[in-house]
Phi, psi and omega in degrees: 000131180259149176242134178268139178244134177289121184285347181286120180275316180216147176226158178205147175208158177208156174251139180236155178275162178281083182207149182299333179290345179294334178295311178297318179298316179299315179301313182296314182294321180293316177299315179299316182293313180297321177297319179294336177274356179096006178282143178216168170074212186303318180301322178293315178300316181296314180295324178295316179292318177300314179300318179302314180294314184290320178291320176302313179300318180296315181294313187283318190253334194250326188289308178044054176089357180278349164080348185224142174233141177242140180239132183234142170235137174229118178260124175255178178292100177097358175207170181222136177250125176255133175233139173238120180261139171222165187282356184262093177284346183267355183266114183280151174260105184250194177253091179291158176261104180293143175279151187308314182249013180281162180270340186250174174096000183249349187298311182292324177295322176298317177300315179302321183284327182278329187274148172290324179211157187204146178190180181223136172241112183239139177224119179304128180085350181236007179083189178220155174242121174258125187234155176215143182243131179237138180270144175293319177254153178303149182301332180300333181284350182292323185235095180298156180305139178086003181269000000 
């Protein structure tokens, strides 16, 4: 007889308002939560920056008066998944072409580069979750030499 074990070790979530100050609040809350879980260094910095980009996108592009963004963290053994939910399931996360001197268009590419894995789950009428996964240890440690 096999027993299934839930791989999620710890979870955390919060709701934020559709306001520019929510970006700063998300960064602070995520850093506090990860620190309380014992995370330090680059992974915390990376998740904080990723959250900043994803919450900014939700506030600027997705909420449009619907007022709420949700932020989720799931810590697994050795990695953490950050999700940012917004109410626009019809808004795709694409690869924008940033203008040379423009301020926008680089955030999602930055998320792609910082995250071990990244994706979007969208459902029309139910919003979307943009998620990114960051490893506690560098990806090179996953596969030791000779394996």
